[in-house]
C-alpha positions, 0 to 999 in steps of 0.5 A, a space after each residue: 195425713 200424708 206429708 205430701 197432702 199437707 204440703 199441697 194444702 199449705 202451698 195451695 192456701 198460700 197461693 190462694 192468699 197471694 192470688 186473692 190479694 193480687 185480684 183485690 188490688 187489681 180490681 181496686 186499680 181497675 176501678 181507679 182507672 175507670 173512674 179517672 177515665 170517666 172523669 176525664 171524659 166528663 171534663 172534656 165534654 164540660 170544657 167543650 160545652 163551656 166554650 160553646 155556651 160562653 160564645 152564646 149570649 145567655 139567656 138569648 140563643 136558647 135554640 142553640 143551647 138546646 141543640 148543644 144539650 141534645 148533642 151531649 145527651 146523645 151519649 148514653 152515659 150522660 144522665 142529664 144536663 142542667 144550665 143555670 143563669 144568675 139572674 134568670 134562674 134555671 134556664 134548662 134541664 134535660 127531660 130525663 131530670 124531672 125532679 130532685 135536682 136541688 143538690 145539683 143546683 147547689 153544686 152549680 152555686 158552689 162552682 159559681 161562688 168559688 169560680 172553680 169546677 166542682 165534682 161530686 158522687 151522688 144518687 139520682 133516683 137510686 142511680 149512682 151519678 157523677 156530677 161535674 159543675 163548672 161556672 159560665 162567664 160573659 165576655 167581660 169575665 163575669 160569672 153569669 151562671 153555671 152548668 152541671 153534667 150528670 154522668 151515669 156511673 153504673 157502667 163503671 160498676 158493670 165494668 168492675 163486675 166484669 173485671 171481677 169475673 174475669 179475674 176470678 176465672 183467671 185465678 181459678 184456672 191458675 189455682 187449679 193448674 198450680 194445685 194439680 202441678 203441686 199435687 203431681 210434683 209432690 207425688 213424684 218428688 216427695 210422696 212416691 220416694 217416701 213411700 218407696 223408702 217406707 216399703 224398703 224399711 219394712 222389707 229391711 225389718 223383715 230381714 231382706 238385707 239385699 234391698 238397694 234403692 236406685 234413685 238417680 236424683 240429686 236432692 236430700 231424699 236421694 241422699 237419704 236413699 244412699 244412707 239407707 243403702 249403706 245401712 242395709 250393706 252394713 247390716 248385712 255385713 254385721 249379719 254375716 259376721 254374726 252368722 260366721 261367729 255363730 257357725 264357728 261357735 257351733 263348729 267348736 261345739 260340734 267338734 267338742 261333742 265329737 271328741 267326747 263321742 270319739 272318746 266314748 267310741 274308743 272306750 267302747 272299741 277297747 271293751 269290744 276288743 277285750 270282750 269279743 276277742 276270746 269268743 271270736 278265737 273260740 269260734 275260729 278254733 271250732 271252725 278249723 276243727 269242724 273243717 278237719 272232721 267233715 268232707 262235705 263241700 257245701 259245709 266246707 264252703 259255709 265254714 269258709 264264709 263263716 271264717 271270713 266274716 269272723 276275721 272281718 269282725 276282728 278287723 272291724 274292731 281293729 279298724 274302729 280302734 285304728 280310727 279312734 287312735 288315727 292309725 292308718 291301715 295297710 297301703 297297697 294298689 287296689 283295683 276299684 272295679 274288682 273290689 266293688 265286684 267282690 263286695 257286691 257278692 256279699 249282698 247277693 242273697 238280700 238283693 234277690 230276697 228284696 227284688 233289687 236290681 243291681 246296675 254296674 257301670 264301671 269305666 274300663 282301664 280305670 287306674 288303681 288307687 292306693 289304700 287299704 283294701 279291707 278298709 275300703 271294702 268296709 266303706 263300700 259294704 256300708 253304703 250298699 247295706 244302707 242302700 238295701 235298707 232304704 229299698 225295703 219294697 225293692 228298687 234299683 242299686 246303681 254302682 258306677 266308677 269313672 275318672 275325674 280331673 278335679 281342682 280341689 281347694 288348697 291344692 298347689 299342683 293344679 288338677 289331680 286325677 280322682 276315681 269317682 265311685 257312685 252308689 245310687 239307690 231308688 229308695 226312700 231318700 233323706 230330708 235336709 235335717 238327716 243329710 246334715 247329721 248322717 256323718 255325726 257319731 251315734 246319729 241314726 234313723 234305724 231302730 237297731 243302728 249304732 250311728 257309727 257306720 257312716 262316721 267310720 266310712 268317712 274317716 276311712 275315706 279321709 285317711 285315704 285323702 278323699 271325701 264323700 259327697 251326698 245328694 238325696 231327695 225324699 221319695 226319690 232316693 240317695 246318691 253317694 259319691 266317693 272321691 279317692 286319688 288315683 295311684 300315680 306310681 
């Protein structure tokens, strides 16, 4: 049973007891008042009748006595009158009093003996009556008889029952109104706030720590709500501290794993440099020898491309070693547009084969950047090849450049000019899990991938004081944005 219902029942029970007690005592008081009023009326009639009868010489003047009695009996409340004479006996009785008057004659005798009025509640033919008897005296003060007036008390009972009914109706109305008021008050001030607090507690248990209760009241429940709000704030702060500590721990673990992987990359790069150095030298020598022995232009062109790519393989190995050993490449002014055009020419054949449309959107008069041309070309080529692999059924590759004024966190000299290189494809896209790991060493979604391309690209961009931003949605492609500081020299 709800607390509000219990309180309503308890308060209603108390109110019922209080109102019942009030009604009971009110009825007793009303009965007492009615009885007193009735006695006063009967005594007044008796006193009037006494004075009148004592002026008449009994037993003479019976006609006058009859007239007096008839006048008294006109009152519907009067059951009857009995007149008794000491020497003559019963002189008069009302016609309504046919029999069973002996008790009332005895009451007259008692009044005559004690010389005092007598009162008694009796029944006449099962009708409740109030009998008032008083002595009569002659002119010398001698008691000569007495009179008994019988008053019907049923009207008193009717008045009492009417009063009981009125009191019952009043109590019922008061009780109903009070119970409704208490019930509504309990719901508004107790049940509803407690229900809100319980629901808020359940939400808090589900992890909703941003929940705050707004109670513009000044009572204990409002204080409880404020304590709940404070608890939610403290829990959220504790959760944030735990999350930050967990993130720090994960970052440390990630850094440790990356350090271990970089050590592996270093060993791998050293082995590659040692093992591939000789074959690459032999290939370079054979290229030079073949150049000298042939005059075919097409062959010369192909040999030139092979020589360039062989040299590029050698540089990539050196760059990988440089990345692991944190060595910067050669720094010079680089025109981004020209470098992008040159790099895009490397993928002419695969783009034609895969039916991929290339859109160039280069800003004119773009300032140069300061960096290593070969390293930056490696970054761009890596992004282009990844885009082609994401569009096996064809699509659109958009390459754009622009100049941005960016205020980077931790920068002391205000905004700085950055060249933005945007590479956007319409390929298969990436989900959240892949996005979070694309720069992790050895993480790859390709069957033949090494998981080093984007890691090396990010390292090169960071060495050039820039950064890479990635946006992607499954089924709608990916967008890589590279930011490199413009040359201000």
